[in-house]
C-alpha positions as CSV (number, residue, x, y, z in Angstrom):
1,M,18.2,-46.1,3.5
2,G,16.2,-46.6,0.2
3,M,15.5,-42.8,-0.2
4,S,17.8,-40.7,-2.3
5,A,19.1,-37.5,-0.8
6,T,17.7,-35.4,-3.6
7,S,14.1,-36.1,-2.8
8,L,14.5,-34.6,0.7
9,R,15.9,-31.3,-0.5
10,Y,13.9,-28.1,-0.3
11,R,12.3,-27.1,-3.6
12,H,11.7,-23.4,-4.1
13,A,8.0,-22.7,-4.6
14,S,7.0,-20.8,-7.7
15,D,6.2,-17.1,-7.3
16,R,2.5,-17.0,-6.5
17,N,2.4,-13.2,-6.8
18,A,3.8,-13.0,-10.3
19,E,0.4,-12.2,-11.9
20,L,-0.4,-9.8,-9.1
21,R,3.0,-8.1,-9.4
22,T,2.4,-7.4,-13.1
23,A,-1.1,-6.1,-12.4
24,I,0.1,-3.7,-9.7
25,A,3.0,-2.5,-12.0
26,T,0.6,-1.7,-14.9
27,L,-1.8,0.1,-12.6
28,A,1.0,2.1,-11.0
29,A,2.3,3.1,-14.4
30,R,-1.2,4.2,-15.5
31,Y,-2.0,6.0,-12.3
32,P,1.4,7.3,-10.9
33,R,-0.2,9.3,-8.0
34,Y,-2.1,6.2,-6.7
35,G,-0.7,4.6,-3.6
36,A,-1.2,1.0,-2.4
37,G,-4.7,1.7,-1.1
38,M,-6.0,3.1,-4.3
39,I,-4.4,0.3,-6.4
40,Y,-6.0,-2.2,-4.0
41,L,-9.4,-0.6,-4.7
42,K,-8.8,-0.6,-8.5
43,L,-7.9,-4.3,-8.3
44,R,-11.2,-5.0,-6.4
45,Q,-13.1,-3.0,-9.0
46,Q,-11.6,-5.3,-11.7
47,G,-13.2,-8.2,-9.8
48,R,-10.1,-9.7,-8.2
49,T,-10.3,-11.0,-4.7
50,V,-7.0,-9.8,-3.1
51,N,-5.9,-9.1,0.4
52,H,-4.9,-5.5,1.2
53,E,-1.9,-6.6,3.2
54,Q,-0.6,-8.7,0.3
55,I,-1.0,-5.6,-2.0
56,D,0.9,-3.5,0.5
57,R,3.7,-6.0,0.6
58,V,4.0,-6.5,-3.2
59,Y,3.7,-2.7,-3.7
60,A,6.6,-2.0,-1.3
61,E,8.7,-4.8,-2.8
62,A,8.4,-3.2,-6.2
63,Q,9.7,0.0,-4.6
64,L,6.7,2.0,-5.8
65,P,5.7,3.8,-2.5
66,L,4.9,7.5,-2.9
67,R,6.4,10.1,-0.6
68,R,4.1,11.4,2.0
69,R,3.0,14.9,1.3
70,T,4.2,17.4,3.9
71,R,1.5,19.6,5.4
72,K,1.8,23.4,5.1
73,K,2.3,25.2,8.4
74,V,-0.3,27.8,8.8
75,P,0.8,30.7,11.0
76,M,-1.1,31.1,14.2
77,G,-3.3,34.1,14.6
78,A,-3.1,36.5,17.5
79,R,-4.5,34.9,20.7
80,Q,-7.2,36.8,22.6
81,P,-8.7,35.9,25.9
82,L,-12.3,34.7,26.1
83,V,-14.9,37.4,26.9
84,R,-17.1,36.5,29.9
85,P,-20.8,37.2,29.1
86,D,-22.7,39.5,31.4
87,A,-26.0,37.5,31.3
88,A,-27.2,34.2,30.0
């Protein structure tokens, strides 16, 4: 029993995404209409090697997601039966 109890306790790891979180926040502030996919592409253009799933997660944690655009409903035209040709 030579070990002390404090050495066996869990130590919280430092936030590995702190730098990435600030980079995403600055890009989102600069380009407010960009979603996680476009921010991922911007980070890749800057030369960073990042995982798109990690970007999605950090983007969602920061509560930045854009609302999906709703599609306009185009009214249907009048339906007409197909005309059968007389010859080839």
